[in-house]
Structure formats: C-alpha cells, structure tokens
C-alpha positions in Angstrom: 31.9 16.5 -1.5 30.2 15.5 -4.8 28.3 18.1 -6.9 25.1 16.1 -6.4 25.5 16.5 -2.7 26.1 20.3 -2.9 22.8 20.6 -4.6 21.1 19.3 -1.5 21.2 22.7 0.1 19.9 24.6 -2.9 16.4 25.8 -2.7 14.2 25.0 -5.7 11.9 27.7 -7.0 8.5 27.7 -5.3 5.4 27.4 -7.5 2.4 29.4 -6.2 -0.3 27.1 -4.9 -3.1 26.7 -7.5 -5.9 28.0 -5.2 -3.9 31.2 -4.6 -3.8 31.7 -8.4 -7.6 31.3 -8.7 -8.4 33.5 -5.7 -6.0 36.2 -7.0 -7.6 36.2 -10.5 -11.1 36.2 -9.0 -10.2 39.1 -6.7 -8.8 41.0 -9.7 -11.9 40.3 -11.7 -14.1 41.5 -8.8 -12.2 44.7 -8.5 -12.5 45.4 -12.3 -16.3 44.7 -12.1 -16.6 47.2 -9.2 -14.9 49.8 -11.3 -16.3 49.1 -14.8 -19.9 48.1 -14.2 -21.0 51.5 -12.7 -18.8 53.3 -15.2 -20.4 51.7 -18.2 -23.9 52.4 -16.9 -24.9 48.9 -16.1 -27.4 48.2 -13.4 -26.6 46.9 -9.9 -28.0 43.5 -11.0 -25.1 43.2 -13.4 -22.6 44.0 -10.6 -24.2 41.4 -8.3 -24.1 38.8 -11.1 -20.4 39.5 -11.8 -19.4 39.4 -8.1 -21.4 36.2 -7.6 -19.3 34.7 -10.4 -16.1 35.7 -8.7 -17.3 34.3 -5.4 -18.1 30.9 -7.0 -14.7 30.9 -8.6 -13.2 31.3 -5.1 -15.4 28.4 -3.9 -14.1 26.3 -6.8 -10.6 27.1 -5.7 -11.2 25.4 -2.4 -13.6 22.6 -3.5 -13.0 22.0 -7.2 -15.8 19.5 -7.8 -18.5 21.3 -5.7 -17.3 24.7 -6.9 -17.2 23.5 -10.5 -20.8 22.4 -10.4 -21.8 25.6 -8.7 -20.1 27.6 -11.5 -22.0 25.5 -14.0 -25.3 26.3 -12.2 -24.3 30.0 -12.3 -23.9 29.8 -16.1 -27.3 28.1 -16.4 -28.7 31.0 -14.3 -27.0 33.5 -16.6 -28.8 31.9 -19.6 -32.1 32.7 -18.0 -31.3 36.4 -17.5 -32.3 39.0 -20.1 -29.6 39.9 -22.5 -29.3 43.4 -21.1 -28.7 42.0 -17.6 -25.9 39.6 -18.5 -23.2 41.3 -16.5 -19.9 42.6 -17.9 -16.9 40.4 -16.8 -18.4 37.6 -14.8 -18.6 35.4 -17.9 -14.8 35.0 -17.7 -14.8 33.6 -14.1 -15.4 30.0 -15.3 -12.1 30.1 -17.0 -10.4 30.5 -13.6 -12.1 27.3 -12.5 -10.8 25.4 -15.5 -7.4 26.8 -14.9 -7.3 25.7 -11.2 -8.6 22.2 -12.0 -6.0 21.8 -14.7 -3.2 23.1 -12.4 -4.3 20.3 -9.9 -4.0 17.7 -12.6 -7.7 16.7 -12.6 -7.9 16.4 -16.3 -11.2 14.3 -16.4 -13.0 16.9 -14.4 -11.6 19.7 -16.5 -12.7 18.0 -19.7 -16.3 17.6 -18.4 -16.5 21.2 -17.2 -15.0 22.5 -20.5 -17.6 20.6 -22.5 -20.4 22.3 -20.5 -18.8 25.7 -19.9 -17.5 26.5 -23.4 -20.8 26.5 -25.3 -22.6 28.5 -22.6 -19.9 31.1 -22.4 -19.9 31.3 -26.1 -23.6 31.8 -26.2 -23.6 34.4 -23.4 -21.1 36.5 -25.3 -23.4 36.9 -28.3 -26.8 38.6 -28.6 -29.3 38.1 -31.5 -28.9 41.8 -32.3 -25.3 41.2 -33.3 -24.3 39.9 -36.8 -23.8 36.2 -37.2 -20.1 36.7 -38.0 -19.6 37.9 -34.5 -21.1 34.6 -33.3 -18.5 32.7 -35.2 -15.6 34.9 -34.1 -16.9 34.5 -30.6 -16.6 30.8 -30.9 -12.9 31.1 -32.1 -12.2 33.5 -29.2 -13.6 31.2 -26.5 -11.9 28.2 -27.9 -8.6 30.1 -27.9 -9.2 31.2 -24.3 -9.9 27.6 -23.3 -6.9 26.3 -25.1 -4.7 28.9 -23.3 -6.1 27.9 -20.0 -5.5 24.2 -20.7 -1.9 25.0 -21.8 -1.2 27.0 -18.6 -2.8 24.3 -16.4 -0.8 21.5 -18.0 2.4 23.4 -17.8 1.9 24.2 -14.2 1.0 20.6 -13.3 4.1 19.3 -15.2 6.3 21.7 -13.4 4.8 20.8 -10.0 5.3 17.1 -10.8 8.9 17.6 -11.8 9.5 19.6 -8.7 8.0 16.9 -6.5 10.1 14.2 -8.2 13.2 16.4 -7.7 12.3 16.8 -4.0 11.8 13.1 -3.6 15.2 12.4 -5.2 16.8 15.0 -3.0 15.3 13.4 0.1 16.6 10.0 -1.0 20.1 11.4 -1.7 20.0 13.2 1.6 19.2 10.0 3.5 22.0 8.3 1.7 24.4 11.1 2.8 23.2 11.0 6.4 23.4 7.2 6.4 27.0 7.4 5.2 27.9 10.1 7.7 26.4 8.0 10.5 28.7 5.2 9.6 31.7 7.4 9.1 31.3 9.2 12.4 29.1 7.7 15.1 29.4 4.0 14.1 33.2 4.3 13.6 33.7 5.9 17.1 31.7 3.3 18.9 33.2 0.5 16.9 36.6 1.8 18.1 35.3 1.7 21.7 34.2 -1.9 21.3 37.5 -3.0 19.8 39.6 -1.4 22.5 37.3 -3.0 25.2 37.6 -6.3 23.5 41.4 -6.2 23.3 41.5 -5.3 27.0 39.2 -8.2 27.8 41.4 -10.7 25.9 44.5 -9.4 27.7 42.8 -9.5 31.0 44.2 -6.1 31.9 42.8 -2.6 31.2 45.6 -0.1 30.7 45.5 3.6 31.1 45.9 4.0 27.4 42.8 1.8 26.9 40.7 3.9 29.2 41.9 7.1 27.5 40.9 5.7 24.1 37.5 4.6 25.4 36.9 7.9 27.0 38.0 9.9 24.0 36.1 7.9 21.4 32.9 7.8 23.6 33.0 11.6 23.9 33.6 11.9 20.2 30.7 9.5 19.4 28.3 11.4 21.6 29.3 14.7 20.0 28.9 13.3 16.5 25.5 11.8 17.4 24.4 15.3 18.6 25.7 16.7 15.4 23.8 14.2 13.3 20.6 14.9 15.2 21.0 18.6 14.5 21.2 17.7 10.8 18.0 15.6 11.0 16.2 18.5 12.7 17.2 21.0 10.0 18.0 19.1 6.8 18.2 22.3 4.8 21.7 23.1 6.2 23.0 19.5 6.1 25.4 20.1 3.2 27.0 23.0 4.9 27.2 21.1 8.2 28.6 18.0 6.6 31.4 20.0 5.1 32.2 21.9 8.2 35.3 20.9 10.1 36.6 18.6 7.3 40.3 18.2 7.2 42.6 18.1 4.1 44.2 15.0 2.8 47.5 15.9 4.3 45.9 16.3 7.7 43.9 13.0 7.3 47.1 11.1 6.5 48.8 12.4 9.7 45.7 11.5 11.7 45.5 8.0 10.1 49.2 7.3 10.9 48.9 8.5 14.5 45.6 6.6 15.0 47.0 3.4 13.5 50.1 3.7 15.8 47.8 3.9 18.8 46.3 0.7 17.8 49.6 -1.0 17.5 50.1 -0.8 13.7 53.5 0.0 12.2 52.4 2.0 9.2 54.5 3.7 6.5 53.0 6.7 4.7 54.5 7.5 1.3 53.5 10.6 -0.7 54.6 11.2 -4.3 53.5 14.5 -5.8 52.2 17.8 -4.4 49.1 17.4 -2.2 48.5 21.2 -2.5 47.5 20.6 -6.1 44.2 19.0 -4.9 41.3 21.5 -4.8 39.5 21.7 -1.4 36.5 19.5 -2.4 38.7 16.7 -3.7 41.1 17.0 -0.8 38.2 16.7 1.7 36.8 13.8 -0.2 40.1 11.9 -0.1 40.5 12.8 3.5 37.2 11.2 4.4 38.1 8.1 2.3 41.4 7.9 4.1 39.8 8.0 7.5 37.4 5.2 6.5 40.2 3.1 5.0 42.3 3.5 8.1 39.4 2.5 10.3 39.0 -0.6 8.1 42.7 -1.4 8.5 42.2 -1.3 12.3 39.1 -3.3 12.2 40.2 -6.1 9.8 44.0 -5.8 9.7 46.7 -7.6 11.7 48.8 -5.1 13.8 51.6 -7.6 14.0 52.3 -7.2 10.3 53.6 -4.0 8.6 51.1 -1.8 6.7 51.3 1.1 4.4 49.5 4.1 2.8 50.8 5.1 -0.6 49.7 8.4 -2.2 50.5 9.5 -5.8 49.3 12.8 -7.1 49.9 13.0 -10.8 48.9 15.4 -13.6 45.6 13.7 -14.4 44.6 11.9 -11.2 45.3 11.1 -7.6 45.7 7.5 -6.4 45.8 6.1 -2.9 46.6 2.6 -1.8 45.9 1.2 1.7 47.9 -2.0 2.3 47.7 -4.3 5.3 47.7 -7.9 6.2 44.3 -9.4 7.2 44.0 -10.5 10.8 44.0 -14.4 11.1 40.3 -14.5 11.9 39.2 -12.0 9.3 37.9 -13.0 5.9 37.0 -9.7 4.2 34.4 -11.1 1.8 33.2 -14.0 3.9 29.5 -12.9 3.6 29.6 -12.0 -0.1 28.3 -8.5 0.7 29.9 -5.1 0.3 30.8 -3.5 3.5 29.1 -0.2 4.4 32.5 1.5 4.6 33.3 0.6 0.9 29.8 1.7 -0.1 30.4 5.0 1.6 33.7 5.4 -0.2 32.1 4.7 -3.6 29.3 7.2 -2.8 31.9 9.9 -2.0 34.1 9.2 -5.0 31.3 8.5 -7.5 30.1 12.1 -7.7 33.6 13.3 -8.6 34.3 10.5 -11.1 36.5 8.5 -8.8 36.5 4.8 -8.0 37.6 2.4 -5.3 38.7 -1.3 -5.5 39.4 -3.6 -2.7 40.8 -7.2 -2.7 43.6 -9.5 -1.9 47.0 -9.0 -3.6 50.0 -11.1 -2.8 48.7 -12.2 0.6 47.9 -8.6 1.5 44.6 -6.7 1.6 44.8 -3.7 -0.7 42.2 -0.9 -1.0 42.9 1.2 -4.1 41.3 4.7 -4.6 41.5 6.7 -7.8 40.2 10.3 -8.2 40.6 12.3 -11.5 41.8 15.8 -11.1 39.7 18.5 -12.7 40.9 21.4 -14.8 40.5 23.6 -11.7 43.4 21.9 -9.9 46.1 23.8 -11.6 48.7 25.0 -9.1 
C-alpha cells in the first residue's frame, strides 16, 4: 500500500471552532470582571457594563453581523457614560468579536468593524485628566492589540482552509482507493461468475466444476461487497481494513497459477531472486497487482496457448512479467481507453515509485511491472 494511502487513516489535528474561542474568552473576561470590579472599588454599574460587553461578545460569536453591530452600539453607549463609570475590562470585549470574525474569514466585515471599534476603544481608554502622552501611547497599544487579533484570525483561517483542502484531497483519494478495491474484489468475482457461465453456455453443458466455481465466486463476491459496505460506513478504518488479509507475493503467485489452471491455462511461473527480500508493503502491493494481472489473463487471454509469469527480484528493484496469447476475439486496446485494471495497478504502484506497461510483443500480450526496492529491504 502506498504511503499516500496509509495517511488516509491518520487523524488531522482538530482546530477549535471559532465561536468556542470567542465564548471562552468572553467567559474568562466576565469572571475577571466579577473579581476585579468589586475589588477595585468600582460601582455595580461598572460591573453591569462589563458583563454586558461580555454578553454581546457571545452574541457576536453566534451571529457575527448582528452581534458586531450590537457591540458597536455598546461602544457608543460607553461614550455616553461618565468617565468614572466606564467599567474596567469590558472595553476589551470588542477585540473578541474582531478575532471571531477574522477566524471565520469575513475580512470585509472585520475591516468595517475595526474602523469603527478602534477609535472608540482608544478614546475610552483615556480621560482628559491624563497627560496627552498617555493618549498617544494608548493609540499605539490599541493598534498593536488590533494587529495581533488580525494576525491570529488570519492564521486560524489559513489553517482551517488548509485543513479543509487536505480533507477534500483525502476524500478524493479515499474514493479512488475504494473504487479500485471494488474493481479488484467485487467486480473481479462477478466477472469470473459471468465468464464461467458463458463458457458453460457455449459448451451447452454445465459441469460440476462450473457450478463449484460459480458458487465459490458468488459467495466471495457477496462477502467482498459486505466488506466494502463496511468501509463506506466507517471510512476512518478503511486503510487498516484494506490491508487486512492481504497475501504476500509468494502466496499470490501460487493462487494465480492455481486459478489459471482452473480456467484451463497452462501457466509457467518462474522466480529469480529471493521473494523474502521484499518488505511487507511492497510484497502486498505486488500480490494485488499479480491477482489483477492474472484476472486479466483469464479475461482476455487464450487458454489454448501457453502463458507465463516471470518474477525477478534484484538488488535495486523487482520486475514481473505476465505473458499470454490474446484470445482470437480480443483486441486489448480496441476502444483506445485504459482498462480499469491497469489504472488500478498504476494507482497501487505509483505511490511506491513503481510502473506498469502493457502491450503486444512478438504476437504475445505482455504486462510488465517494475517496483524499486527501498533501503529497508535489506535481508
């Protein structure tokens, strides 16, 4: 299985929803107000003003536009209050609204709100009794706060977009994997049933062997269909399920030879090199490719002509060749399109740097597979 497929089962980190961030910050600010306002000797009006600001920040978390306007009205109300009744911490609540709007990617709304909020918050943080220098430092402080809020909002939104793109790409890859598995399992089994039934029809006689094959392949197809449906119900475990029960290349070669013999093919299997040098992932990939290539030999090959499977495991790569004579009525490329089976092979091999080529050679149809061996294959 390719590295890209194994990532399908990995869980991406979960970003907290933007409204939860706003509500948490507003709740924290409300708790601080409950503690600090009485402790600093401010009146209950100050506490009500601060708690009202926190409540409006929560409203803005649910309804950004309506809540954003409400927070703006709150700031206007604060301007009308006497300086001694301006609250303690509530003037920071509008920053939470700017943060939430930015985290949602509503940049135009954030810009409008910032243009209105920033001068008012700046003004509220200064009183005429304070030196003018504090007025200018206050401007720099609020601009810094706003810039920090914009930066955090932009970063969160960029991460959320990247995560969504990764999720979309993961779903597309998962569909490709499932489509390939459907072809390599269910479709292959029922194609085999159709071919056995067609041969029996042409002979005019149904043998016990035909019935056994039809029964066996039908049962296998139903089981594979149930397996695929389980994957669709719980895609998160698809990678583990797809890899479960896979055989090695050695086992696949034996199954391919026996299966071809049942279909009347005289097939020679030749192996050069040590199959045990292949790591599990590459061995399973080549096993799946072998099963598909053998199925194609049955579907398109001529059982009256000899066929062969040649395997070479070298120091740098493994090469397989599937050789058969095309059936008289078969023209492998007659529609000009790549068969789904070849597409599936390329999908499997591509993630591991392998390749597959198929075409006519010396009046034979040859499918050649190459898979490089990684540094982990040392015996």
